[in-house]
C-alpha positions in Angstrom: 8.0 -115.3 28.3 11.8 -114.5 29.0 12.1 -117.2 31.2 11.2 -119.8 28.3 13.2 -118.0 25.7 16.0 -115.9 25.8 15.6 -113.6 23.1 18.5 -111.5 23.4 20.9 -114.4 23.8 19.2 -115.6 20.3 20.0 -112.7 18.5 23.7 -112.4 20.2 24.3 -115.9 18.9 22.9 -115.2 15.4 25.3 -112.2 15.3 28.3 -114.4 16.1 27.6 -116.9 13.5 27.5 -113.9 11.0 31.0 -112.9 12.3 32.2 -116.5 12.1 31.2 -116.8 8.4 33.0 -113.6 7.6 35.9 -115.1 9.0 35.8 -118.3 7.1 35.8 -116.4 3.8 31.8 -115.4 2.9 31.5 -112.7 0.8 27.9 -112.5 2.4 25.7 -114.5 4.8 22.6 -114.8 6.4 21.5 -116.8 9.6 18.3 -117.9 10.8 18.1 -119.0 14.7 15.1 -120.5 16.4 14.6 -121.9 19.8 11.4 -123.1 21.6 9.3 -125.6 23.5 6.3 -127.2 22.7 3.9 -129.4 25.2 1.4 -131.7 24.2 -1.0 -134.0 25.8 -3.0 -136.7 24.0 -6.0 -138.5 25.8 -8.0 -141.6 24.8 -11.1 -142.8 26.9 -10.5 -140.2 29.8 -7.1 -141.1 30.2 -3.7 -139.5 29.4 -2.2 -141.6 26.9 1.1 -139.7 26.4 2.7 -136.4 27.4 5.4 -134.9 25.4 7.7 -132.0 25.9 10.2 -130.8 23.6 13.0 -128.1 23.7 15.4 -127.6 21.4 17.6 -125.1 19.1 18.2 -124.8 15.3 20.9 -122.7 13.4 20.9 -122.4 9.6 23.9 -120.7 8.0 23.7 -119.7 4.3 26.9 -118.3 2.9 27.6 -116.8 -0.6 30.9 -117.0 -2.2 30.5 -115.0 -5.2 27.6 -116.6 -7.2 28.0 -119.8 -5.5 26.1 -120.6 -2.1 25.5 -123.4 0.4 24.0 -123.8 3.3 24.7 -125.6 7.1 22.5 -126.4 9.8 22.9 -127.5 13.5 20.7 -128.0 16.5 23.6 -126.7 18.9 25.2 -123.0 19.0 28.6 -124.3 19.9 31.5 -124.5 17.6 30.2 -121.9 15.2 33.7 -121.7 13.4 33.7 -125.2 12.4 30.0 -124.6 11.0 31.1 -121.7 9.0 34.1 -123.4 7.5 32.0 -126.3 6.4 29.6 -124.0 4.7 32.0 -122.1 2.9 33.8 -125.1 1.8 30.5 -126.4 0.6 29.7 -123.2 -1.3 33.2 -122.9 -2.9 32.3 -126.5 -4.5 28.7 -125.6 -5.6 27.8 -124.3 -9.0 27.3 -120.7 -9.9 23.6 -119.5 -9.6 23.5 -116.1 -11.4 20.6 -115.2 -9.5 22.0 -116.0 -5.9 22.5 -113.2 -3.2 21.0 -111.7 -0.3 18.0 -109.1 -0.8 19.2 -105.7 -1.7 19.9 -103.4 1.1 17.2 -100.9 0.0 14.3 -103.3 0.7 15.4 -104.3 4.1 12.7 -103.6 6.9 14.2 -100.7 8.9 11.8 -100.9 11.8 9.4 -103.9 13.1 5.8 -103.5 13.0 4.2 -104.2 16.3 2.1 -107.7 15.9 0.2 -109.8 18.1 2.1 -112.9 17.7 2.7 -113.6 21.5 0.1 -115.2 23.8 1.3 -114.8 27.7 -0.6 -117.6 28.7 1.7 -120.9 28.9 -0.4 -124.1 30.1 0.7 -126.9 32.0 0.3 -130.5 31.1 -2.6 -130.7 33.6 -4.4 -127.9 32.0 -3.9 -129.2 28.4 -5.0 -132.8 29.6 -8.4 -131.0 30.9 -9.0 -129.5 27.6 -8.4 -132.5 26.0 -10.8 -134.5 28.3 -13.7 -132.0 28.0 -13.2 -132.1 24.1 -13.6 -135.9 24.4 -16.6 -136.2 26.7 -18.7 -133.6 24.3 -17.6 -135.9 21.4 -18.7 -139.3 23.2 -21.8 -137.7 24.3 -23.2 -137.1 20.7 -25.9 -139.6 20.1 -24.6 -142.2 17.9 -21.0 -141.7 18.5 -19.6 -145.2 19.7 -16.2 -144.7 20.6 -13.3 -142.1 20.8 -10.4 -142.0 18.4 -8.6 -139.7 20.8 -8.2 -136.0 21.7 -5.0 -134.0 22.0 -4.3 -130.5 23.2 -1.2 -128.7 22.6 1.0 -125.3 23.0 4.2 -124.3 21.4 6.3 -120.9 21.6 9.0 -120.2 19.4 11.7 -117.5 19.3 13.1 -116.5 15.8 16.0 -114.2 14.7 17.1 -113.6 11.3 20.6 -111.8 11.0 22.4 -110.9 7.8 26.0 -109.7 6.9 24.6 -106.5 5.3 23.0 -105.1 8.5 19.7 -106.7 9.0 18.8 -108.1 12.5 15.4 -108.9 13.3 13.6 -111.1 16.2 10.2 -112.2 17.4 8.2 -114.7 19.6 5.5 -116.5 18.5 3.0 -119.0 20.4 0.0 -121.5 19.0 -2.6 -123.4 20.9 -4.1 -126.5 19.6 -6.8 -128.7 20.5 -8.4 -131.7 18.2 -10.8 -134.9 19.0 -11.5 -137.9 16.8 -14.9 -139.7 17.1 -16.0 -142.8 15.7 -19.7 -143.6 14.9 -21.3 -147.3 13.8 -20.2 -150.5 14.6 -18.0 -153.3 12.9 -17.3 -152.7 9.0 -19.8 -149.7 9.2 -17.5 -147.5 11.3 -16.9 -144.1 10.2 -14.5 -141.5 11.8 -14.4 -137.8 11.9 -12.7 -135.0 13.5 -12.7 -131.2 14.2 -9.7 -129.0 15.6 -8.8 -125.7 16.2 -5.5 -124.0 16.3 -4.9 -120.3 17.4 -2.2 -118.0 18.3 -4.1 -116.6 21.5 -5.8 -119.4 23.8 -8.6 -117.0 24.0 -9.6 -117.1 20.5 -10.2 -120.7 20.4 -13.3 -122.4 20.0 -14.4 -124.1 23.8 -13.5 -127.6 24.1 -16.8 -128.7 24.3 -17.9 -127.3 20.8 -14.9 -129.1 18.9 -15.7 -132.2 20.6 -19.6 -132.2 19.8 -19.0 -131.0 16.1 -16.5 -134.0 15.8 -19.0 -136.1 17.1 -21.9 -134.8 14.8 -19.4 -134.8 11.9 -18.7 -138.5 12.5 -22.6 -139.5 12.8 -23.6 -138.0 10.0 -21.2 -140.1 7.8 -22.7 -143.6 8.7 -24.0 -145.8 6.0 -22.5 -143.6 3.1 -24.0 -144.7 -0.5 -22.6 -144.4 -3.8 -23.9 -142.4 -6.7 -23.9 -142.9 -10.5 -21.5 -141.3 -12.7 -22.7 -137.9 -14.0 -21.8 -134.1 -14.2 -22.8 -132.3 -11.2 -22.4 -129.0 -9.5 -20.2 -129.3 -6.5 -19.9 -127.4 -3.1 -16.8 -127.5 -1.1 -17.4 -127.1 2.6 -15.0 -124.5 3.9 -12.7 -127.1 5.4 -12.4 -128.7 2.1 -12.3 -125.7 0.3 -8.9 -124.4 1.3 -7.3 -127.0 -1.0 -9.0 -125.0 -3.8 -6.9 -121.9 -2.8 -3.9 -123.6 -2.1 -3.8 -125.2 -5.6 -4.2 -121.4 -6.6 -1.3 -120.3 -4.2 1.1 -123.0 -6.0 0.2 -121.8 -9.7 1.2 -118.2 -8.5 4.4 -119.1 -6.6 7.1 -117.3 -8.8 9.4 -120.2 -8.6 6.7 -122.7 -10.3 6.3 -119.7 -12.9 10.1 -119.8 -13.7 10.4 -123.4 -13.9 7.4 -122.9 -16.5 5.6 -125.6 -14.3 2.4 -123.6 -13.4 -0.5 -123.9 -15.4 -1.2 -120.2 -14.9 2.4 -119.0 -15.9 1.0 -117.0 -18.7 -2.1 -115.4 -17.1 -0.7 -112.7 -15.2 -2.9 -109.5 -15.8 -5.7 -111.9 -17.1 -9.2 -112.7 -15.4 -8.7 -116.1 -14.0 -12.0 -115.9 -11.6 -15.2 -114.3 -12.3 -15.2 -110.4 -11.9 -16.3 -110.4 -8.1 -13.6 -112.7 -6.9 -10.9 -111.0 -4.8 -7.9 -112.9 -2.9 -5.6 -111.2 -0.6 -2.6 -111.8 1.1 -1.8 -110.2 4.2 1.4 -110.6 6.4 0.3 -108.2 9.0 -3.4 -110.1 9.8 -4.2 -109.8 13.6 -3.1 -113.0 15.2 -3.1 -114.7 12.0 -1.3 -118.3 11.4 0.7 -116.7 8.5 1.6 -113.5 10.4 5.2 -112.1 10.2 7.0 -109.0 10.9 9.4 -109.7 7.9 10.0 -112.4 5.5 12.8 -115.0 5.2 15.2 -112.5 3.8 14.4 -109.6 6.1 12.6 -107.4 3.7 9.6 -105.4 4.1 6.3 -106.9 2.7 3.1 -105.0 2.0 -0.5 -106.4 1.8 -1.1 -107.6 -1.8 -4.5 -108.2 -3.5 -3.3 -111.3 -5.6 -6.8 -111.3 -7.4 -8.8 -107.9 -8.0 -12.2 -108.2 -9.9 -11.1 -111.6 -10.9 -7.7 -110.5 -12.6 -4.3 -111.9 -11.6 -2.1 -109.1 -10.2 0.9 -110.6 -8.5 3.2 -113.8 -8.4 4.6 -114.6 -4.9 8.3 -113.5 -5.1 11.3 -114.0 -3.2 14.9 -111.9 -4.2 16.2 -114.8 -6.3 13.0 -115.7 -8.2 12.5 -111.9 -8.9 15.7 -111.6 -10.4 15.1 -114.6 -12.5 11.7 -113.3 -13.7 13.1 -109.5 -14.0 10.3 -108.4 -11.3 10.5 -106.6 -8.1 10.5 -108.9 -4.8 7.5 -108.5 -2.8 8.4 -109.8 0.6 7.4 -113.1 0.2 10.5 -115.4 1.0 10.0 -118.3 3.4 13.0 -120.1 4.5 13.4 -123.6 3.3 16.3 -125.8 3.8 19.6 -124.6 2.0 17.8 -121.1 0.8 14.6 -119.1 0.5 11.4 -119.8 -1.6 8.6 -117.7 -2.3 5.0 -118.4 -0.6 2.1 -117.1 0.7 1.4 -115.5 4.6 -2.3 -115.2 5.2 -3.9 -115.8 2.1 -7.8 -115.2 2.1 -10.5 -115.6 -0.7 -12.9 -112.8 0.5 -16.6 -114.3 1.1 -19.5 -113.9 -1.0 -23.0 -113.1 0.0 -24.7 -116.3 0.1 -24.6 -119.0 2.9 -24.0 -122.6 2.7 -27.7 -123.2 3.0 -28.7 -120.9 0.3 -26.0 -122.2 -2.2 -27.5 -125.7 -1.6 -31.0 -124.6 -2.1 -30.0 -123.0 -5.4 -28.1 -126.0 -6.5 -30.9 -128.0 -5.9 -29.1 -131.3 -6.7 -25.4 -132.1 -6.3 -22.5 -132.8 -4.0 -21.3 -131.3 -0.9 -17.7 -132.1 -0.4 -16.4 -132.3 3.0 -13.4 -134.6 2.8 -10.8 -135.1 -0.1 -8.5 -137.9 -0.8 -5.3 -138.2 -2.8 -3.3 -135.4 -4.7 -4.6 -135.8 -8.2 -3.6 -132.3 -9.6 -1.3 -131.7 -12.2 0.6 -128.3 -11.6 1.4 -127.9 -15.4 -2.0 -128.7 -16.9 -4.1 -128.0 -14.0 -5.9 -131.1 -14.7 -7.7 -132.0 -11.4 -9.0 -135.3 -10.2 -9.7 -136.0 -6.5 -10.8 -138.8 -4.4 -14.2 -137.3 -2.6 -16.5 -138.0 0.5 -19.5 -135.9 1.8 -23.0 -135.5 1.0 -25.7 -136.0 -1.6 -28.0 -132.9 -1.9 -31.6 -133.2 -3.2 -34.3 -130.5 -3.2 -31.5 -128.2 -1.8 -31.0 -130.1 1.4 -28.8 -132.9 2.5 -30.1 -136.4 1.4 -27.7 -138.9 2.4 -23.8 -139.6 2.9 -21.9 -140.5 -0.2 -18.2 -142.0 -0.5 -16.0 -143.7 -3.0 -16.6 -141.1 -5.6 -13.9 -139.3 -7.5 -14.6 -135.5 -9.0 -12.4 -134.2 -11.8 -12.0 -131.1 -13.8 -9.4 -128.5 -14.8 -8.5 -126.0 -12.3 -8.3 -123.3 -15.2 -12.2 -123.8 -15.5 -13.0 -124.4 -11.7 -11.5 -121.1 -11.0 -13.5 -119.4 -13.6 -16.7 -120.8 -12.2 -15.9 -120.6 -8.8 -18.5 -118.8 -6.4 -17.7 -118.1 -2.7 -20.2 -118.4 0.1 -20.3 -116.1 2.8 -19.2 -118.4 5.9 -15.3 -117.5 5.9 -13.1 -119.5 8.2 -10.5 -117.1 9.0 -8.5 -119.1 11.5 -5.9 -120.5 9.4 -2.8 -119.2 6.8 -5.2 -120.3 3.9 -8.7 -118.9 4.5 -12.1 -119.7 2.7 -15.7 -119.7 2.7 -17.5 -122.8 1.1 -17.1 -122.7 -2.4 -19.4 -123.7 -5.3 -17.9 -125.1 -8.3 -20.4 -125.9 -11.5 -20.1 -128.6 -13.8 -17.3 -131.3 -12.5 -17.1 -134.4 -13.7 -18.3 -137.2 -10.8 -17.0 -140.9 -11.4 -19.3 -142.9 -8.9 -21.2 -146.4 -9.0 
């Protein structure tokens, strides 16, 4: 891949930017330099609609002058002195932040772990088009599918370098392959659409294009002729694709920045049981070929696998250096770069699976709702109040009876977490990974 991304040159440019910031008067600084390329092909009705290739560079310099800091970015590596001078001038005019500064030197990563982040396979536009066509053909072959909403295949490669003024330099290359297909079923005003997709670090790990297309078609067909159901209190199963949002809400609530701002409904729950005793949630920055895998965090510090929840008990916040200082805690290597600075966040966050399959949970539930899609963002991060539009399937006698739509499900996340039961169908492909999830006793607003 050296002919696509020159990592040595990227490291040299980042080091030069650090020196430019020192010359401009920065007491300390760090630099994130990114370069990469991306290729995507969109297909509809067997014909290529669009082929897009993008190549670009980005450099972000963060400077500290005392306890003041600022950041400046550019998409070109030329005129580094001018960029550094602007950043330092901005920092001198910024208000003081008592928690600002680079990570402590003793926490810097000394040697980079060997991680599987780079797939040597670089597809051509023709190969991407063939995958997209194969997915679309498989979707259109499903009985009941009336048209294609299009299919797309993509590939990207990024080189990342982080360099700091107190001695850290780290770099890595990361690749990503993607494929998606959207299918449409029904006719006229009764049309329904759904999709399926896969995104992986290595092409060899991706589901076959035909399987992705077929699932998209099957999902679209089973949504035809949805009904409404009356308002009631009901047990709800979130299909794994929809269930990721619940774990995402949990991740937001244990973000140290939200805790410091007192905008998290879990801000006072450290060390307490938040879930049932059999729940374990793990954040693993070193997961093999994981979507959130990385050798170092956004500050160059070492990280470790953390059991965020153990036996149902909340054990950790996600912390970067500044947030940890504000909370009087120790950073845990969860810094992510965001605009002018860092913010804490998860890496590969996994709700570990339970023992029952989706079908077994449905049979034990008897009557209830299977959620496959969620609409809107009706979650109050301060109180935990939860209200989302939903679509899916009504379950009777433990089996799917008919599709439903135009409903709202509501509860409070604190209560939902306490009653949460995971299935055994873990979908581990994404940076937030969950199985299907059963939540008992939610309010359903329908017809």
